[in-house]
Residue, then its C-alpha position, 0 to 999 in steps of 0.5 A: m208382272n204378277n207380285g201376287n196382288d191381283n187387286q192392282k189397278q191399271l193406270q188409265i191415261e186421258i189425252p184432252p183433245e187439244v193435247a192429242q193434236g200434238e205439237y210439231a217440233n224438229f229441234a230440242i234443247i236439253t238443260h239440266s240442274s242437279s234435280d231436273f232435266f229440262v227438255d224444250f221442244a221447238r220448231v225451227i224454219p229455214g232462213i228464219n233465225k228465230a225458233q219458238v219453244k212449243s213445249r217444255v217438258i221437265l223431268a226428274p233424273e230417274h224419269a229422264k234415263r227411263l225416257l232415254g231407254a224408252l226412246q231407244e227401245n223404240v228407235m230399234r223397233y222403228e228401224r227393224e220394221f222400217g229400216t235405218i234412220k239416217i241423219p245427214q252430216q253436219n256439224p257434230r256440235t249441233i243437233a239443228p235439223f238444218p245444215n244452214n240458214k238459207g231458205e230454199a223454196 
């Protein structure tokens, strides 16, 4: 979008190597206060009853809503390209990645 100001600078994003490696998470816990959303990303391992939070992201409500929209748009694009993402049936009150706590080999 051009608002007549051609002197606008493009934002450059830098990712340090240790951040670029990423952290695998298969579980997220989302809480909020009146001013912030907290998203804790954790890794759950079958058969282990303890999950360690690997990363916490704190967002203003406006940014949380923007993130929701961006995720929805990207999931739609992904499904158009690769097919529907299927989520296994499980307790509707949980978003845990595993249906039970039994470890399997």
